[in-house]
VEXSE-903643 format. One record per atom (N, C-alpha, C, O): atom name; residue number from 1; x, y, z. Coordinates in steps of 0.2 Angstrom, whole numbers. Example, Ala and Ser with C-alpha at 12.3 -4.5 7.8 and 13.67 -1.06 7.14 Angstrom:
+------+------+-------+-------+-------+
! name ! resi !    px !    py !    pz !
+------+------+-------+-------+-------+
!    N !    1 !    66 !   -28 !    39 !
!   CA !    1 !    62 !   -22 !    39 !
!    C !    1 !    66 !   -16 !    39 !
!    O !    1 !    71 !   -17 !    42 !
!    N !    2 !    64 !   -11 !    35 !
!   CA !    2 !    68 !    -5 !    36 !
!    C !    2 !    64 !     0 !    39 !
!    O !    2 !    67 !     6 !    40 !
+------+------+-------+-------+-------+
//
This chain:
+------+------+-------+-------+-------+
! name ! resi !    px !    py !    pz !
+------+------+-------+-------+-------+
!    N !    1 !   -63 !   113 !    25 !
!   CA !    1 !   -62 !   109 !    29 !
!    C !    1 !   -58 !   113 !    37 !
!    O !    1 !   -59 !   113 !    43 !
!    N !    2 !   -54 !   116 !    35 !
!   CA !    2 !   -49 !   119 !    38 !
!    C !    2 !   -51 !   125 !    42 !
!    O !    2 !   -49 !   127 !    47 !
!    N !    3 !   -58 !   127 !    38 !
!   CA !    3 !   -60 !   130 !    42 !
!    C !    3 !   -66 !   131 !    48 !
!    O !    3 !   -68 !   135 !    52 !
!    N !    4 !   -69 !   125 !    45 !
!   CA !    4 !   -72 !   122 !    50 !
!    C !    4 !   -68 !   119 !    57 !
!    O !    4 !   -69 !   121 !    63 !
!    N !    5 !   -64 !   116 !    54 !
!   CA !    5 !   -60 !   117 !    64 !
!    C !    5 !   -59 !   121 !    67 !
!    O !    5 !   -59 !   122 !    73 !
!    N !    6 !   -56 !   126 !    62 !
!   CA !    6 !   -57 !   134 !    67 !
!    C !    6 !   -64 !   136 !    70 !
!    O !    6 !   -65 !   138 !    76 !
!    N !    7 !   -69 !   136 !    64 !
!   CA !    7 !   -75 !   138 !    69 !
!    C !    7 !   -77 !   133 !    74 !
!    O !    7 !   -80 !   136 !    79 !
!    N !    8 !   -76 !   125 !    74 !
!   CA !    8 !   -78 !   125 !    81 !
!    C !    8 !   -71 !   124 !    84 !
!    O !    8 !   -70 !   119 !    88 !
!    N !    9 !   -67 !   128 !    84 !
!   CA !    9 !   -62 !   129 !    91 !
!    C !    9 !   -66 !   134 !    94 !
!    O !    9 !   -67 !   134 !   100 !
!    N !   10 !   -67 !   140 !    89 !
!   CA !   10 !   -69 !   143 !    94 !
!    C !   10 !   -76 !   145 !    98 !
!    O !   10 !   -78 !   150 !   101 !
!    N !   11 !   -80 !   138 !    95 !
!   CA !   11 !   -88 !   137 !    98 !
!    C !   11 !   -87 !   133 !   103 !
!    O !   11 !   -91 !   133 !   108 !
!    N !   12 !   -80 !   129 !   103 !
!   CA !   12 !   -80 !   124 !   108 !
!    C !   12 !   -77 !   128 !   114 !
!    O !   12 !   -76 !   125 !   119 !
!    N !   13 !   -74 !   138 !   113 !
!   CA !   13 !   -70 !   138 !   118 !
!    C !   13 !   -75 !   143 !   122 !
!    O !   13 !   -75 !   144 !   128 !
!    N !   14 !   -80 !   146 !   117 !
!   CA !   14 !   -86 !   148 !   120 !
!    C !   14 !   -93 !   144 !   126 !
!    O !   14 !   -97 !   145 !   130 !
!    N !   15 !   -89 !   139 !   123 !
!   CA !   15 !   -95 !   135 !   125 !
!    C !   15 !   -91 !   131 !   133 !
!    O !   15 !   -93 !   128 !   137 !
!    N !   16 !   -87 !   133 !   131 !
!   CA !   16 !   -82 !   129 !   139 !
!    C !   16 !   -81 !   124 !   140 !
!    O !   16 !   -78 !   121 !   145 !
!    N !   17 !   -82 !   119 !   133 !
!   CA !   17 !   -79 !   111 !   132 !
!    C !   17 !   -73 !   111 !   131 !
!    O !   17 !   -71 !   113 !   126 !
!    N !   18 !   -69 !   108 !   137 !
!   CA !   18 !   -63 !   109 !   136 !
!    C !   18 !   -60 !   102 !   134 !
!    O !   18 !   -54 !   103 !   133 !
!    N !   19 !   -62 !    97 !   133 !
!   CA !   19 !   -60 !    92 !   131 !
!    C !   19 !   -61 !    92 !   122 !
!    O !   19 !   -56 !    91 !   118 !
!    N !   20 !   -66 !    94 !   122 !
!   CA !   20 !   -66 !    96 !   115 !
!    C !   20 !   -61 !   100 !   112 !
!    O !   20 !   -58 !    99 !   107 !
!    N !   21 !   -60 !   108 !   116 !
!   CA !   21 !   -57 !   111 !   116 !
!    C !   21 !   -49 !   108 !   112 !
!    O !   21 !   -47 !   108 !   106 !
!    N !   22 !   -46 !   106 !   117 !
!   CA !   22 !   -40 !    99 !   119 !
!    C !   22 !   -42 !    96 !   112 !
!    O !   22 !   -38 !    96 !   108 !
!    N !   23 !   -47 !    94 !   112 !
!   CA !   23 !   -45 !    88 !   103 !
!    C !   23 !   -43 !    92 !    95 !
!    O !   23 !   -41 !    91 !    90 !
!    N !   24 !   -46 !    98 !    98 !
!   CA !   24 !   -47 !   103 !    92 !
!    C !   24 !   -40 !   105 !    89 !
!    O !   24 !   -38 !   105 !    83 !
!    N !   25 !   -38 !   109 !    97 !
!   CA !   25 !   -31 !   112 !    96 !
!    C !   25 !   -27 !   109 !    93 !
!    O !   25 !   -23 !   111 !    89 !
!    N !   26 !   -27 !   100 !    96 !
!   CA !   26 !   -23 !    95 !    94 !
!    C !   26 !   -24 !    95 !    87 !
!    O !   26 !   -19 !    96 !    84 !
!    N !   27 !   -30 !    94 !    84 !
!   CA !   27 !   -29 !    95 !    78 !
!    C !   27 !   -27 !   100 !    73 !
!    O !   27 !   -23 !    99 !    68 !
!    N !   28 !   -28 !   105 !    75 !
!   CA !   28 !   -24 !   111 !    71 !
!    C !   28 !   -18 !   113 !    71 !
!    O !   28 !   -15 !   116 !    67 !
!    N !   29 !   -14 !   109 !    79 !
!   CA !   29 !    -9 !   110 !    78 !
!    C !   29 !    -3 !   104 !    73 !
!    O !   29 !     2 !   105 !    73 !
!    N !   30 !    -7 !    98 !    71 !
!   CA !   30 !    -6 !    95 !    67 !
!    C !   30 !    -5 !    97 !    61 !
!    O !   30 !     1 !    98 !    59 !
!    N !   31 !   -10 !    99 !    59 !
!   CA !   31 !   -12 !   102 !    52 !
!    C !   31 !    -6 !   108 !    52 !
!    O !   31 !    -1 !   107 !    48 !
!    N !   32 !    -7 !   113 !    55 !
!   CA !   32 !    -1 !   116 !    55 !
!    C !   32 !     6 !   114 !    55 !
!    O !   32 !    10 !   118 !    54 !
!    N !   33 !     7 !   108 !    56 !
!   CA !   33 !    13 !   107 !    56 !
!    C !   33 !    14 !   104 !    48 !
!    O !   33 !    18 !   107 !    45 !
!    N !   34 !    11 !   102 !    46 !
!   CA !   34 !    10 !    97 !    41 !
!    C !   34 !     9 !   103 !    35 !
!    O !   34 !    14 !   103 !    31 !
!    N !   35 !     3 !   107 !    36 !
!   CA !   35 !     5 !   115 !    31 !
!    C !   35 !    10 !   118 !    31 !
!    O !   35 !    11 !   122 !    26 !
!    N !   36 !    17 !   116 !    38 !
!   CA !   36 !    23 !   122 !    37 !
!    C !   36 !    27 !   116 !    34 !
!    O !   36 !    32 !   119 !    32 !
!    N !   37 !    27 !   109 !    34 !
!   CA !   37 !    32 !   104 !    31 !
!    C !   37 !    33 !   106 !    26 !
!    O !   37 !    38 !   107 !    23 !
!    N !   38 !    23 !   106 !    23 !
!   CA !   38 !    22 !   105 !    12 !
!    C !   38 !    24 !   111 !    10 !
!    O !   38 !    27 !   111 !     5 !
!    N !   39 !    23 !   117 !    15 !
!   CA !   39 !    26 !   125 !    13 !
!    C !   39 !    20 !   129 !     8 !
!    O !   39 !    21 !   133 !     4 !
!    N !   40 !    13 !   125 !    12 !
!   CA !   40 !     8 !   127 !     6 !
!    C !   40 !     2 !   127 !    11 !
!    O !   40 !     1 !   123 !    16 !
!    N !   41 !    -2 !   132 !    10 !
!   CA !   41 !    -9 !   128 !    12 !
!    C !   41 !   -12 !   122 !    10 !
!    O !   41 !   -12 !   120 !     4 !
!    N !   42 !   -15 !   119 !    16 !
!   CA !   42 !   -18 !   111 !    15 !
!    C !   42 !   -23 !   112 !    11 !
!    O !   42 !   -27 !   117 !    12 !
!    N !   43 !   -23 !   106 !     7 !
!   CA !   43 !   -31 !   105 !     4 !
!    C !   43 !   -34 !   100 !     7 !
!    O !   43 !   -32 !    95 !    10 !
!    N !   44 !   -39 !   100 !     5 !
!   CA !   44 !   -47 !    97 !     9 !
!    C !   44 !   -44 !    88 !     9 !
!    O !   44 !   -45 !    84 !    14 !
!    N !   45 !   -39 !    88 !     3 !
!   CA !   45 !   -38 !    80 !     4 !
!    C !   45 !   -33 !    79 !    10 !
!    O !   45 !   -33 !    74 !    14 !
!    N !   46 !   -28 !    84 !     8 !
!   CA !   46 !   -22 !    84 !    12 !
!    C !   46 !   -25 !    83 !    20 !
!    O !   46 !   -24 !    78 !    24 !
!    N !   47 !   -29 !    87 !    22 !
!   CA !   47 !   -33 !    89 !    30 !
!    C !   47 !   -34 !    83 !    31 !
!    O !   47 !   -31 !    80 !    36 !
!    N !   48 !   -39 !    76 !    26 !
!   CA !   48 !   -42 !    70 !    27 !
!    C !   48 !   -35 !    68 !    29 !
!    O !   48 !   -34 !    68 !    35 !
!    N !   49 !   -31 !    67 !    25 !
!   CA !   49 !   -25 !    64 !    28 !
!    C !   49 !   -21 !    63 !    35 !
!    O !   49 !   -18 !    58 !    37 !
!    N !   50 !   -22 !    69 !    36 !
!   CA !   50 !   -19 !    71 !    43 !
!    C !   50 !   -25 !    67 !    49 !
!    O !   50 !   -25 !    63 !    53 !
!    N !   51 !   -29 !    71 !    45 !
!   CA !   51 !   -35 !    68 !    51 !
!    C !   51 !   -34 !    59 !    53 !
!    O !   51 !   -32 !    56 !    58 !
!    N !   52 !   -35 !    56 !    48 !
!   CA !   52 !   -33 !    50 !    45 !
!    C !   52 !   -27 !    45 !    50 !
!    O !   52 !   -27 !    40 !    53 !
!    N !   53 !   -23 !    49 !    50 !
!   CA !   53 !   -16 !    47 !    52 !
!    C !   53 !   -18 !    50 !    60 !
!    O !   53 !   -15 !    46 !    64 !
!    N !   54 !   -22 !    56 !    63 !
!   CA !   54 !   -23 !    55 !    68 !
!    C !   54 !   -26 !    51 !    72 !
!    O !   54 !   -24 !    50 !    78 !
!    N !   55 !   -32 !    47 !    68 !
!   CA !   55 !   -36 !    42 !    69 !
!    C !   55 !   -32 !    36 !    73 !
!    O !   55 !   -32 !    33 !    78 !
!    N !   56 !   -27 !    34 !    67 !
!   CA !   56 !   -24 !    29 !    66 !
!    C !   56 !   -19 !    29 !    71 !
!    O !   56 !   -16 !    24 !    72 !
!    N !   57 !   -17 !    35 !    76 !
!   CA !   57 !   -13 !    34 !    80 !
!    C !   57 !   -15 !    33 !    87 !
!    O !   57 !   -12 !    30 !    91 !
!    N !   58 !   -21 !    35 !    88 !
!   CA !   58 !   -25 !    34 !    93 !
!    C !   58 !   -29 !    26 !    93 !
!    O !   58 !   -33 !    26 !    98 !
!    N !   59 !   -29 !    23 !    90 !
!   CA !   59 !   -31 !    18 !    85 !
!    C !   59 !   -25 !    11 !    89 !
!    O !   59 !   -25 !     5 !    91 !
!    N !   60 !   -20 !    14 !    87 !
!   CA !   60 !   -14 !    10 !    91 !
!    C !   60 !   -14 !    11 !    96 !
!    O !   60 !   -14 !     6 !   100 !
!    N !   61 !   -12 !    17 !    99 !
!   CA !   61 !   -12 !    17 !   108 !
!    C !   61 !   -19 !    14 !   109 !
!    O !   61 !   -17 !    12 !   115 !
!    N !   62 !   -25 !    13 !   108 !
!   CA !   62 !   -29 !     9 !   111 !
!    C !   62 !   -27 !     5 !   113 !
!    O !   62 !   -25 !     4 !   119 !
!    N !   63 !   -28 !     1 !   108 !
!   CA !   63 !   -23 !    -8 !   107 !
!    C !   63 !   -17 !   -10 !   112 !
!    O !   63 !   -15 !   -16 !   115 !
!    N !   64 !   -13 !    -2 !   113 !
!   CA !   64 !    -8 !    -8 !   120 !
!    C !   64 !    -9 !    -2 !   125 !
!    O !   64 !    -4 !     0 !   127 !
!    N !   65 !   -15 !     2 !   127 !
!   CA !   65 !   -18 !     3 !   134 !
!    C !   65 !   -24 !    -3 !   135 !
!    O !   65 !   -27 !    -3 !   140 !
!    N !   66 !   -24 !    -6 !   129 !
!   CA !   66 !   -29 !   -12 !   131 !
!    C !   66 !   -25 !   -17 !   134 !
!    O !   66 !   -27 !   -20 !   139 !
!    N !   67 !   -19 !   -19 !   131 !
!   CA !   67 !   -15 !   -22 !   133 !
!    C !   67 !   -14 !   -23 !   140 !
!    O !   67 !   -13 !   -29 !   142 !
!    N !   68 !   -15 !   -17 !   144 !
!   CA !   68 !   -13 !   -17 !   151 !
!    C !   68 !   -20 !   -14 !   155 !
!    O !   68 !   -18 !   -10 !   158 !
!    N !   69 !   -25 !   -15 !   155 !
!   CA !   69 !   -31 !   -15 !   157 !
!    C !   69 !   -33 !    -7 !   158 !
!    O !   69 !   -37 !    -5 !   163 !
!    N !   70 !   -29 !    -3 !   153 !
!   CA !   70 !   -32 !     5 !   157 !
!    C !   70 !   -38 !     6 !   151 !
!    O !   70 !   -38 !     6 !   145 !
!    N !   71 !   -44 !     7 !   156 !
!   CA !   71 !   -50 !     7 !   153 !
!    C !   71 !   -52 !    14 !   152 !
!    O !   71 !   -57 !    16 !   148 !
!    N !   72 !   -49 !    19 !   157 !
!   CA !   72 !   -50 !    25 !   158 !
!    C !   72 !   -46 !    29 !   150 !
!    O !   72 !   -49 !    34 !   147 !
!    N !   73 !   -41 !    27 !   148 !
!   CA !   73 !   -39 !    31 !   145 !
!    C !   73 !   -40 !    29 !   137 !
!    O !   73 !   -39 !    33 !   133 !
!    N !   74 !   -43 !    21 !   135 !
!   CA !   74 !   -45 !    18 !   130 !
!    C !   74 !   -54 !    23 !   131 !
!    O !   74 !   -57 !    25 !   126 !
!    N !   75 !   -56 !    24 !   135 !
!   CA !   75 !   -63 !    29 !   135 !
!    C !   75 !   -60 !    35 !   132 !
!    O !   75 !   -62 !    37 !   126 !
!    N !   76 !   -57 !    37 !   134 !
!   CA !   76 !   -55 !    45 !   133 !
!    C !   76 !   -52 !    46 !   124 !
!    O !   76 !   -53 !    51 !   121 !
!    N !   77 !   -48 !    40 !   121 !
!   CA !   77 !   -46 !    39 !   117 !
!    C !   77 !   -51 !    40 !   110 !
!    O !   77 !   -50 !    42 !   104 !
!    N !   78 !   -56 !    35 !   115 !
!   CA !   78 !   -63 !    33 !   109 !
!    C !   78 !   -66 !    39 !   108 !
!    O !   78 !   -69 !    40 !   103 !
!    N !   79 !   -65 !    45 !   112 !
!   CA !   79 !   -72 !    51 !   114 !
!    C !   79 !   -67 !    56 !   106 !
!    O !   79 !   -69 !    58 !   101 !
!    N !   80 !   -60 !    55 !   109 !
!   CA !   80 !   -56 !    60 !   103 !
!    C !   80 !   -58 !    56 !    95 !
!    O !   80 !   -59 !    59 !    90 !
!    N !   81 !   -56 !    50 !    96 !
!   CA !   81 !   -58 !    48 !    88 !
!    C !   81 !   -67 !    50 !    84 !
!    O !   81 !   -69 !    51 !    79 !
!    N !   82 !   -71 !    47 !    91 !
!   CA !   82 !   -76 !    50 !    88 !
!    C !   82 !   -76 !    57 !    86 !
!    O !   82 !   -75 !    57 !    80 !
!    N !   83 !   -76 !    62 !    89 !
!   CA !   83 !   -72 !    69 !    87 !
!    C !   83 !   -71 !    72 !    81 !
!    O !   83 !   -73 !    76 !    78 !
!    N !   84 !   -65 !    68 !    80 !
!   CA !   84 !   -62 !    67 !    74 !
!    C !   84 !   -63 !    66 !    69 !
!    O !   84 !   -61 !    69 !    65 !
!    N !   85 !   -69 !    59 !    69 !
!   CA !   85 !   -70 !    58 !    65 !
!    C !   85 !   -78 !    60 !    62 !
!    O !   85 !   -81 !    58 !    57 !
!    N !   86 !   -79 !    66 !    66 !
!   CA !   86 !   -87 !    70 !    64 !
!    C !   86 !   -82 !    73 !    57 !
!    O !   86 !   -85 !    73 !    52 !
!    N !   87 !   -75 !    76 !    57 !
!   CA !   87 !   -73 !    78 !    51 !
!    C !   87 !   -72 !    74 !    45 !
!    O !   87 !   -72 !    77 !    39 !
!    N !   88 !   -71 !    68 !    46 !
!   CA !   88 !   -68 !    63 !    41 !
!    C !   88 !   -76 !    62 !    37 !
!    O !   88 !   -82 !    61 !    39 !
!    N !   89 !   -75 !    60 !    29 !
!   CA !   89 !   -82 !    57 !    28 !
!    C !   89 !   -85 !    51 !    30 !
!    O !   89 !   -82 !    49 !    35 !
!    N !   90 !   -87 !    49 !    28 !
!   CA !   90 !   -91 !    42 !    30 !
!    C !   90 !   -85 !    36 !    28 !
!    O !   90 !   -82 !    36 !    23 !
!    N !   91 !   -85 !    32 !    32 !
!   CA !   91 !   -82 !    28 !    27 !
!    C !   91 !   -86 !    23 !    24 !
!    O !   91 !   -92 !    23 !    25 !
!    N !   92 !   -82 !    18 !    20 !
!   CA !   92 !   -85 !    13 !    15 !
!    C !   92 !   -87 !     5 !    21 !
!    O !   92 !   -84 !     3 !    26 !
!    N !   93 !   -94 !     5 !    18 !
!   CA !   93 !   -94 !    -1 !    23 !
!    C !   93 !   -91 !    -9 !    21 !
!    O !   93 !   -89 !    -9 !    15 !
!    N !   94 !   -91 !   -14 !    26 !
!   CA !   94 !   -85 !   -19 !    25 !
!    C !   94 !   -91 !   -22 !    16 !
!    O !   94 !   -87 !   -24 !    11 !
!    N !   95 !   -96 !   -21 !    16 !
!   CA !   95 !   -98 !   -24 !     9 !
!    C !   95 !   -95 !   -20 !     3 !
!    O !   95 !   -93 !   -23 !    -2 !
!    N !   96 !   -94 !   -13 !     4 !
!   CA !   96 !   -93 !    -8 !     1 !
!    C !   96 !   -85 !   -13 !    -4 !
!    O !   96 !   -84 !   -15 !   -10 !
!    N !   97 !   -84 !   -12 !     2 !
!   CA !   97 !   -75 !   -14 !     3 !
!    C !   97 !   -75 !   -20 !    -3 !
!    O !   97 !   -72 !   -20 !    -8 !
!    N !   98 !   -79 !   -24 !    -3 !
!   CA !   98 !   -78 !   -33 !    -4 !
!    C !   98 !   -82 !   -32 !   -12 !
!    O !   98 !   -82 !   -37 !   -15 !
!    N !   99 !   -85 !   -28 !   -14 !
!   CA !   99 !   -87 !   -25 !   -19 !
!    C !   99 !   -82 !   -22 !   -25 !
!    O !   99 !   -83 !   -24 !   -31 !
!    N !  100 !   -77 !   -18 !   -21 !
!   CA !  100 !   -70 !   -17 !   -24 !
!    C !  100 !   -65 !   -21 !   -25 !
!    O !  100 !   -62 !   -22 !   -31 !
!    N !  101 !   -64 !   -24 !   -20 !
!   CA !  101 !   -59 !   -30 !   -21 !
!    C !  101 !   -61 !   -36 !   -24 !
!    O !  101 !   -58 !   -41 !   -24 !
!    N !  102 !   -69 !   -35 !   -26 !
!   CA !  102 !   -69 !   -42 !   -31 !
!    C !  102 !   -68 !   -38 !   -40 !
!    O !  102 !   -65 !   -41 !   -45 !
!    N !  103 !   -70 !   -33 !   -39 !
!   CA !  103 !   -67 !   -30 !   -45 !
!    C !  103 !   -60 !   -30 !   -49 !
!    O !  103 !   -58 !   -31 !   -54 !
!    N !  104 !   -56 !   -27 !   -43 !
!   CA !  104 !   -51 !   -30 !   -42 !
!    C !  104 !   -45 !   -35 !   -45 !
!    O !  104 !   -39 !   -35 !   -48 !
!    N !  105 !   -50 !   -41 !   -40 !
!   CA !  105 !   -51 !   -48 !   -42 !
!    C !  105 !   -50 !   -51 !   -49 !
!    O !  105 !   -46 !   -55 !   -52 !
!    N !  106 !   -56 !   -47 !   -51 !
!   CA !  106 !   -56 !   -48 !   -57 !
!    C !  106 !   -52 !   -46 !   -62 !
!    O !  106 !   -49 !   -49 !   -66 !
!    N !  107 !   -52 !   -40 !   -61 !
!   CA !  107 !   -45 !   -36 !   -67 !
!    C !  107 !   -38 !   -40 !   -67 !
!    O !  107 !   -35 !   -42 !   -72 !
!    N !  108 !   -35 !   -42 !   -58 !
!   CA !  108 !   -29 !   -43 !   -59 !
!    C !  108 !   -27 !   -50 !   -60 !
!    O !  108 !   -22 !   -52 !   -62 !
!    N !  109 !   -33 !   -53 !   -56 !
!   CA !  109 !   -31 !   -63 !   -58 !
!    C !  109 !   -26 !   -66 !   -54 !
!    O !  109 !   -22 !   -70 !   -56 !
!    N !  110 !   -27 !   -65 !   -46 !
!   CA !  110 !   -20 !   -66 !   -45 !
!    C !  110 !   -21 !   -72 !   -40 !
!    O !  110 !   -25 !   -76 !   -39 !
!    N !  111 !   -12 !   -74 !   -39 !
!   CA !  111 !   -15 !   -83 !   -40 !
!    C !  111 !   -11 !   -82 !   -33 !
!    O !  111 !   -13 !   -87 !   -29 !
!    N !  112 !    -9 !   -80 !   -30 !
!   CA !  112 !    -5 !   -81 !   -23 !
!    C !  112 !    -3 !   -75 !   -20 !
!    O !  112 !    -5 !   -70 !   -22 !
!    N !  113 !     0 !   -75 !   -14 !
!   CA !  113 !     0 !   -71 !    -9 !
!    C !  113 !     6 !   -64 !   -13 !
!    O !  113 !     6 !   -58 !   -12 !
!    N !  114 !     9 !   -68 !   -16 !
!   CA !  114 !    16 !   -61 !   -19 !
!    C !  114 !    12 !   -57 !   -24 !
!    O !  114 !    15 !   -53 !   -27 !
!    N !  115 !     7 !   -57 !   -25 !
!   CA !  115 !     0 !   -51 !   -30 !
!    C !  115 !    -2 !   -47 !   -24 !
!    O !  115 !    -4 !   -41 !   -25 !
!    N !  116 !    -1 !   -50 !   -17 !
!   CA !  116 !    -3 !   -44 !   -12 !
!    C !  116 !    -1 !   -35 !   -12 !
!    O !  116 !    -4 !   -31 !    -9 !
!    N !  117 !     4 !   -34 !   -15 !
!   CA !  117 !     6 !   -28 !   -15 !
!    C !  117 !     3 !   -26 !   -23 !
!    O !  117 !    -2 !   -22 !   -23 !
!    N !  118 !     5 !   -29 !   -27 !
!   CA !  118 !     0 !   -26 !   -34 !
!    C !  118 !    -8 !   -24 !   -33 !
!    O !  118 !   -11 !   -19 !   -36 !
!    N !  119 !   -11 !   -28 !   -29 !
!   CA !  119 !   -18 !   -30 !   -27 !
!    C !  119 !   -19 !   -22 !   -22 !
!    O !  119 !   -24 !   -19 !   -23 !
!    N !  120 !   -14 !   -20 !   -17 !
!   CA !  120 !   -15 !   -16 !   -13 !
!    C !  120 !   -13 !    -8 !   -16 !
!    O !  120 !   -15 !    -3 !   -13 !
!    N !  121 !   -12 !    -9 !   -21 !
!   CA !  121 !    -6 !    -2 !   -26 !
!    C !  121 !   -14 !     1 !   -29 !
!    O !  121 !   -15 !     7 !   -29 !
!    N !  122 !   -18 !    -5 !   -33 !
!   CA !  122 !   -24 !    -4 !   -35 !
!    C !  122 !   -28 !    -1 !   -31 !
!    O !  122 !   -30 !     5 !   -32 !
!    N !  123 !   -29 !    -5 !   -25 !
!   CA !  123 !   -34 !    -5 !   -22 !
!    C !  123 !   -34 !     4 !   -18 !
!    O !  123 !   -39 !     6 !   -16 !
!    N !  124 !   -27 !     8 !   -18 !
!   CA !  124 !   -28 !    12 !   -13 !
!    C !  124 !   -29 !    18 !   -16 !
!    O !  124 !   -30 !    24 !   -14 !
!    N !  125 !   -30 !    14 !   -23 !
!   CA !  125 !   -33 !    21 !   -30 !
!    C !  125 !   -39 !    24 !   -30 !
!    O !  125 !   -40 !    30 !   -31 !
!    N !  126 !   -43 !    17 !   -29 !
!   CA !  126 !   -51 !    15 !   -28 !
!    C !  126 !   -54 !    17 !   -23 !
!    O !  126 !   -59 !    21 !   -24 !
!    N !  127 !   -52 !    15 !   -16 !
!   CA !  127 !   -53 !    14 !   -10 !
!    C !  127 !   -50 !    23 !    -7 !
!    O !  127 !   -44 !    24 !    -5 !
!    N !  128 !   -54 !    27 !    -8 !
!   CA !  128 !   -52 !    32 !    -2 !
!    C !  128 !   -53 !    34 !     7 !
!    O !  128 !   -49 !    36 !    11 !
!    N !  129 !   -59 !    32 !     8 !
!   CA !  129 !   -61 !    31 !    13 !
!    C !  129 !   -64 !    26 !    17 !
!    O !  129 !   -70 !    24 !    17 !
!    N !  130 !   -60 !    23 !    18 !
!   CA !  130 !   -59 !    16 !    20 !
!    C !  130 !   -53 !    17 !    26 !
!    O !  130 !   -48 !    21 !    25 !
!    N !  131 !   -54 !    12 !    31 !
!   CA !  131 !   -48 !     8 !    37 !
!    C !  131 !   -42 !     3 !    31 !
!    O !  131 !   -41 !    -3 !    32 !
!    N !  132 !   -39 !     6 !    26 !
!   CA !  132 !   -33 !     1 !    24 !
!    C !  132 !   -32 !    -6 !    28 !
!    O !  132 !   -32 !   -11 !    25 !
!    N !  133 !   -30 !    -5 !    34 !
!   CA !  133 !   -30 !   -11 !    37 !
!    C !  133 !   -34 !   -17 !    35 !
!    O !  133 !   -34 !   -22 !    32 !
!    N !  134 !   -40 !   -14 !    38 !
!   CA !  134 !   -47 !   -19 !    37 !
!    C !  134 !   -46 !   -23 !    29 !
!    O !  134 !   -45 !   -29 !    28 !
!    N !  135 !   -46 !   -16 !    25 !
!   CA !  135 !   -45 !   -17 !    16 !
!    C !  135 !   -38 !   -25 !    15 !
!    O !  135 !   -38 !   -31 !    13 !
!    N !  136 !   -33 !   -22 !    18 !
!   CA !  136 !   -28 !   -28 !    19 !
!    C !  136 !   -29 !   -34 !    22 !
!    O !  136 !   -25 !   -38 !    20 !
!    N !  137 !   -34 !   -36 !    29 !
!   CA !  137 !   -34 !   -39 !    31 !
!    C !  137 !   -41 !   -45 !    27 !
!    O !  137 !   -41 !   -52 !    27 !
!    N !  138 !   -45 !   -42 !    24 !
!   CA !  138 !   -48 !   -44 !    17 !
!    C !  138 !   -46 !   -48 !    13 !
!    O !  138 !   -47 !   -54 !    12 !
!    N !  139 !   -42 !   -42 !    11 !
!   CA !  139 !   -37 !   -45 !     6 !
!    C !  139 !   -34 !   -52 !     6 !
!    O !  139 !   -35 !   -56 !     1 !
!    N !  140 !   -30 !   -52 !    11 !
!   CA !  140 !   -26 !   -58 !    15 !
!    C !  140 !   -30 !   -64 !    14 !
!    O !  140 !   -27 !   -69 !    11 !
!    N !  141 !   -39 !   -65 !    18 !
!   CA !  141 !   -42 !   -67 !    18 !
!    C !  141 !   -44 !   -70 !    12 !
!    O !  141 !   -44 !   -77 !    11 !
!    N !  142 !   -46 !   -65 !     7 !
!   CA !  142 !   -47 !   -69 !     1 !
!    C !  142 !   -41 !   -73 !    -3 !
!    O !  142 !   -42 !   -76 !    -8 !
!    N !  143 !   -34 !   -70 !     0 !
!   CA !  143 !   -30 !   -74 !    -3 !
!    C !  143 !   -27 !   -81 !    -2 !
!    O !  143 !   -24 !   -84 !    -6 !
!    N !  144 !   -30 !   -82 !     5 !
!   CA !  144 !   -28 !   -89 !     6 !
!    C !  144 !   -33 !   -94 !     6 !
!    O !  144 !   -32 !  -100 !     7 !
+------+------+-------+-------+-------+
//
C-alpha cells in the first residue's frame, strides 16, 4: 500500500495534478511520522489505520466548516477524502454492519447501555472496515 502511494505521488508529479500531489504528499508525511514513532516500516494494516485517521480528521473539519458556512472548504475536504478513500478497502454497508451487530447481541445478550463498552470492544475485533462512529450510533439505537 505504501508503494502504491509512492507510485501515485510520482504519477501526480508527472501529470501536474497539484491538488492530488499535495494530498498524497500530506499522506506520505503522515505515514513517515507514524513510521518514525513506531520505529519500523509500517504494515499495510498500520498504513490503513493512518489513512482512516486522516479521513476522520477531515470529516471532523467538515462538520466545523459547515457550521460556519464555508462551502469551498467543505468541497475541498470532500475531494481530499475521496483521494484518501481510494487507498482504503471498501467500507462495510449498513446491512453488513447490522448483521454483525445482531451476532454480537446474540452472543452477549446486553440488557442496558451499561453493556455498550463490552459490545463495542467485541465489534472492534469483528468489524475492521467501517466507520466506528456509525457502528456506535447503530448500537446505541439498538440498545435504546
